[in-house]
Backbone as ProteinMPNN parsed JSONL, in Angstrom:
{"seq_chain_A": "XXXXXXXXXXXXXXXXXXXXXXXXXXXXXXXXXXXXXXXXXXXXXXXXXXXXXXXXXXXXXXXXXXXXXXXXXXXXXXXXXXXXXXXXXXXX", "coords_chain_A": {"N_chain_A": [[71.686, 14.266, -140.204], [69.209, 12.374, -138.86], [66.099, 12.519, -136.922], [65.815, 10.237, -135.389], [68.246, 9.809, -134.187], [68.396, 11.829, -132.476], [69.166, 13.366, -129.366], [67.231, 14.255, -126.899], [66.523, 17.658, -127.054], [68.782, 18.227, -128.294], [71.471, 17.404, -131.042], [73.794, 16.156, -130.153], [75.634, 15.2, -127.188], [76.296, 18.083, -124.929], [76.685, 19.915, -126.844], [75.789, 22.74, -128.698], [74.226, 22.676, -130.845], [71.103, 23.345, -132.929], [67.633, 22.778, -133.969], [67.252, 23.144, -137.203], [65.053, 23.322, -139.277], [64.534, 22.471, -142.871], [63.544, 22.804, -146.447], [62.699, 21.912, -149.706], [62.276, 24.17, -151.298], [62.989, 25.99, -149.783], [66.053, 26.062, -148.668], [68.668, 25.354, -145.866], [70.448, 27.933, -144.332], [73.435, 29.105, -145.766], [76.517, 28.648, -144.392], [79.844, 29.971, -143.895], [81.671, 28.262, -142.909], [80.551, 25.897, -143.325], [80.535, 25.832, -146.434], [83.4, 26.025, -146.637], [84.162, 23.53, -145.585], [82.574, 21.548, -147.385], [83.969, 22.531, -149.683], [86.627, 21.524, -149.282], [86.144, 18.851, -148.67], [85.412, 17.83, -151.134], [87.573, 18.053, -152.481], [89.536, 16.645, -151.089], [88.397, 14.311, -151.64], [88.921, 14.237, -154.62], [91.612, 14.319, -154.744], [92.276, 11.693, -153.297], [91.088, 9.935, -155.196], [92.934, 10.807, -157.596], [95.289, 10.066, -156.718], [94.845, 7.263, -156.199], [94.65, 6.587, -159.081], [97.289, 7.143, -159.692], [98.887, 5.634, -158.741], [101.628, 2.766, -158.865], [100.376, 0.394, -158.746], [97.717, 0.463, -159.578], [97.031, -0.164, -162.294], [97.472, -2.859, -162.475], [95.753, -4.603, -160.993], [92.542, -5.315, -160.132], [90.127, -2.876, -159.126], [88.919, -3.533, -156.837], [90.459, -5.55, -155.484], [92.798, -3.952, -155.359], [92.078, -1.9, -153.455], [91.907, -3.453, -151.431], [94.66, -4.39, -150.764], [95.726, -1.574, -150.786], [94.216, 0.196, -148.557], [94.247, 2.711, -147.683], [93.764, 4.322, -149.888], [91.021, 3.981, -150.332], [87.844, 5.378, -150.475], [86.747, 6.23, -147.784], [85.317, 7.621, -144.711], [87.399, 8.05, -142.608], [89.854, 8.251, -144.491], [89.07, 10.249, -146.094], [88.968, 12.521, -143.939], [91.369, 12.407, -142.908], [93.111, 13.398, -145.361], [91.818, 16.017, -145.569], [92.873, 16.856, -143.235], [95.595, 16.926, -143.665], [96.246, 18.377, -146.058], [94.574, 20.427, -146.087], [94.585, 21.796, -143.444], [92.414, 20.931, -141.319], [91.435, 20.514, -138.309], [90.852, 18.414, -135.496]], "CA_chain_A": [[71.159, 13.35, -138.863], [67.722, 12.379, -138.542], [65.306, 12.616, -135.916], [65.971, 8.945, -134.675], [69.395, 10.22, -133.665], [68.566, 13.25, -131.704], [69.354, 12.959, -128.051], [66.507, 15.399, -126.03], [66.55, 18.914, -128.041], [70.262, 18.351, -128.972], [71.928, 15.945, -131.492], [75.348, 15.627, -129.607], [75.529, 15.796, -125.776], [77.337, 18.988, -124.601], [76.784, 20.558, -128.113], [74.778, 23.971, -128.755], [73.171, 22.867, -132.025], [69.908, 23.447, -132.734], [66.935, 22.227, -135.106], [66.973, 24.061, -138.484], [64.097, 22.813, -140.76], [64.801, 22.789, -144.412], [62.406, 22.437, -147.43], [63.416, 22.082, -151.113], [62.145, 25.251, -152.078], [63.673, 26.956, -148.761], [67.315, 25.516, -148.008], [69.183, 25.776, -144.709], [71.252, 29.091, -144.42], [74.669, 28.815, -145.891], [77.48, 29.063, -143.611], [81.147, 29.847, -144.276], [82.301, 26.837, -142.166], [80.318, 24.553, -144.322], [81.226, 26.138, -147.546], [84.581, 25.608, -146.517], [84.125, 22.025, -145.501], [82.119, 21.367, -148.459], [84.972, 22.628, -150.814], [87.67, 20.45, -148.461], [85.57, 17.407, -148.767], [85.505, 17.573, -152.698], [88.974, 18.31, -152.839], [89.91, 15.185, -150.672], [87.862, 12.859, -152.769], [89.4, 14.138, -155.94], [92.968, 13.78, -154.167], [92.3, 10.262, -153.336], [90.781, 9.64, -156.558], [93.962, 10.902, -158.578], [96.378, 9.101, -155.87], [94.937, 5.994, -156.467], [94.937, 6.043, -160.463], [98.795, 7.388, -160.108], [99.635, 4.617, -158.062], [101.798, 2.081, -160.023], [99.625, -0.878, -158.805], [96.168, 0.527, -160.019], [96.43, -0.842, -163.68], [97.53, -4.246, -162.477], [94.709, -5.053, -159.939], [91.013, -5.18, -160.374], [89.764, -1.76, -158.174], [88.596, -4.318, -155.462], [91.688, -5.997, -155.03], [93.976, -2.648, -155.491], [91.686, -1.182, -152.382], [92.381, -4.432, -150.253], [95.74, -4.064, -151.042], [96.266, -0.674, -150.475], [93.145, 0.637, -147.9], [94.829, 4.144, -147.44], [93.086, 4.974, -151.097], [89.584, 4.079, -150.22], [87.076, 6.874, -150.293], [86.238, 6.126, -146.467], [85.441, 8.928, -144.057], [88.767, 8.242, -142.205], [90.688, 8.536, -145.534], [88.875, 11.755, -146.381], [89.368, 13.114, -142.75], [93.215, 12.406, -143.108], [93.409, 13.886, -146.445], [91.524, 16.832, -145.079], [93.8, 17.471, -142.201], [97.047, 17.12, -144.106], [96.01, 19.206, -147.019], [93.512, 21.893, -145.918], [94.648, 22.422, -142.174], [91.489, 21.021, -140.485], [91.613, 20.085, -137.027], [89.673, 17.293, -135.113]], "C_chain_A": [[69.648, 13.586, -139.238], [67.074, 12.433, -137.192], [65.66, 11.34, -134.766], [67.04, 9.039, -133.947], [69.465, 11.158, -132.635], [68.388, 12.669, -130.175], [68.662, 14.348, -127.289], [66.45, 16.275, -127.255], [67.86, 18.82, -128.61], [70.417, 17.09, -129.835], [73.245, 15.572, -130.836], [75.103, 16.286, -127.947], [76.984, 16.893, -125.697], [77.614, 19.853, -126.051], [75.719, 21.849, -128.203], [73.948, 24.134, -130.245], [71.803, 22.936, -131.847], [69.01, 22.989, -134.087], [66.839, 23.436, -136.211], [66.233, 23.3, -139.502], [64.538, 23.303, -142.069], [63.761, 22.31, -145.246], [63.243, 22.565, -148.861], [63.393, 23.601, -151.65], [62.838, 26.442, -151.054], [64.823, 26.457, -148.259], [68.035, 25.996, -146.953], [70.112, 27.086, -145.528], [72.568, 28.762, -144.774], [75.531, 29.404, -144.798], [79.084, 28.939, -144.246], [82.042, 28.493, -143.987], [81.97, 25.893, -143.203], [80.474, 24.555, -145.485], [82.535, 25.461, -147.683], [85.028, 24.072, -146.273], [83.684, 21.244, -146.589], [83.258, 20.967, -149.401], [86.222, 21.343, -150.354], [87.219, 19.156, -148.863], [85.805, 16.935, -150.172], [87.147, 17.53, -152.997], [89.749, 17.055, -152.299], [89.69, 14.064, -151.462], [88.548, 12.9, -153.73], [91.314, 13.905, -155.612], [93.369, 12.375, -154.207], [91.975, 9.602, -154.683], [92.26, 9.496, -157.699], [95.144, 10.243, -157.912], [96.513, 7.979, -156.437], [95.294, 5.523, -158.234], [96.555, 6.383, -160.677], [99.35, 6.362, -159.565], [100.104, 3.275, -159.157], [101.129, 0.785, -159.863], [98.16, -0.699, -159.311], [96.088, -0.337, -161.234], [96.734, -2.22, -163.59], [96.753, -5.132, -161.744], [93.324, -4.743, -160.359], [90.951, -4.06, -159.107], [89.679, -2.455, -156.906], [89.889, -4.941, -154.984], [92.795, -5.108, -154.807], [93.193, -2.325, -153.857], [91.899, -2.312, -151.36], [93.832, -4.406, -149.893], [96.571, -2.771, -150.249], [95.022, 0.474, -149.932], [93.19, 2.169, -147.657], [94.307, 4.901, -148.743], [91.608, 4.906, -151.277], [88.91, 5.393, -150.139], [86.383, 6.631, -148.838], [86.222, 7.445, -145.92], [87.01, 9.143, -143.385], [89.654, 8.701, -143.052], [90.33, 10.129, -145.684], [89.121, 12.775, -145.123], [90.762, 13.37, -142.869], [93.531, 13.507, -144.04], [93.005, 15.461, -146.146], [92.38, 17.72, -144.186], [95.093, 17.837, -142.904], [97.017, 18.195, -145.115], [95.3, 20.4, -146.86], [93.766, 22.165, -144.375], [93.464, 21.808, -141.3], [92.023, 20.071, -139.28], [90.476, 19.101, -136.303], [88.915, 18.343, -134.105]], "O_chain_A": [[69.079, 14.566, -139.718], [67.886, 12.357, -136.269], [65.743, 11.507, -133.549], [67.0, 8.373, -132.913], [70.482, 11.305, -131.956], [67.646, 11.738, -129.86], [69.344, 15.353, -127.089], [66.343, 15.772, -128.373], [67.988, 19.512, -129.62], [69.83, 16.028, -129.631], [73.695, 14.471, -131.152], [74.618, 17.361, -127.595], [78.129, 16.734, -126.117], [78.706, 20.381, -126.262], [74.688, 21.667, -127.556], [73.329, 25.096, -130.699], [71.283, 22.64, -130.772], [69.59, 22.848, -135.164], [66.36, 24.539, -135.947], [66.773, 22.726, -140.447], [64.869, 24.472, -142.267], [63.052, 21.402, -144.81], [64.265, 23.236, -149.007], [64.305, 24.121, -152.292], [63.152, 27.565, -151.449], [64.681, 26.332, -147.042], [68.138, 27.222, -146.978], [70.38, 27.227, -146.722], [73.033, 27.958, -143.966], [75.3, 30.521, -144.337], [79.456, 27.993, -144.941], [82.854, 27.917, -144.711], [82.777, 25.222, -143.847], [80.6, 23.444, -145.999], [82.818, 24.599, -148.515], [86.058, 23.558, -146.709], [84.337, 20.23, -146.835], [83.564, 19.853, -149.824], [86.562, 20.428, -151.104], [88.013, 18.394, -149.415], [86.307, 15.838, -150.415], [87.654, 16.82, -153.866], [90.548, 16.483, -153.041], [90.443, 13.17, -151.848], [89.02, 11.819, -154.083], [92.054, 13.313, -156.397], [94.321, 11.874, -154.805], [92.714, 8.729, -155.138], [92.579, 8.517, -158.373], [96.031, 9.857, -158.673], [97.508, 7.514, -156.993], [95.93, 4.538, -158.608], [97.109, 5.969, -161.696], [100.492, 6.127, -159.959], [99.352, 2.813, -160.015], [101.255, -0.005, -160.799], [97.453, -1.698, -159.443], [95.202, -1.19, -161.298], [96.346, -2.922, -164.524], [96.981, -6.341, -161.789], [93.157, -3.72, -161.023], [91.658, -4.291, -158.126], [90.307, -2.032, -155.935], [90.233, -4.628, -153.844], [93.722, -5.478, -154.086], [93.976, -2.603, -152.949], [92.104, -1.864, -150.232], [94.151, -4.402, -148.704], [97.539, -2.808, -149.49], [94.794, 1.471, -150.618], [92.144, 2.784, -147.444], [94.405, 6.127, -148.707], [90.993, 5.557, -152.121], [89.493, 6.399, -149.735], [85.193, 6.948, -148.869], [86.896, 8.352, -146.408], [87.689, 10.151, -143.58], [90.388, 9.586, -142.614], [91.116, 11.046, -145.45], [89.498, 13.906, -145.43], [91.232, 14.506, -142.923], [94.153, 14.488, -143.633], [93.879, 16.261, -146.481], [92.571, 18.93, -144.306], [95.612, 18.942, -142.742], [97.913, 19.027, -144.97], [95.526, 21.361, -147.595], [92.923, 22.966, -143.971], [93.551, 22.343, -140.195], [92.823, 19.139, -139.354], [89.296, 19.143, -136.652], [87.897, 17.998, -133.506]]}, "name": "protein", "num_of_chains": 1, "seq": "XXXXXXXXXXXXXXXXXXXXXXXXXXXXXXXXXXXXXXXXXXXXXXXXXXXXXXXXXXXXXXXXXXXXXXXXXXXXXXXXXXXXXXXXXXXX"}
């Protein structure tokens, strides 16, 4: 998130997040939760790409027409989150 979305001293209402400045030579500290989230996000992306290619309609349509007909295979936040919940047990 960028500073333009900041609300006072916090990013979100009723949240305890804090500012953590980072620089290219000194990245933010790693977190077990963030590592798990990144791995699940990458896995969900690969799952959607593989499911898209395995679908019988994939070869007969252009990618654009295929995704119009089957929006559940697009790489959107909604679909990535859905797969992360189903495959990796993430909760809202």
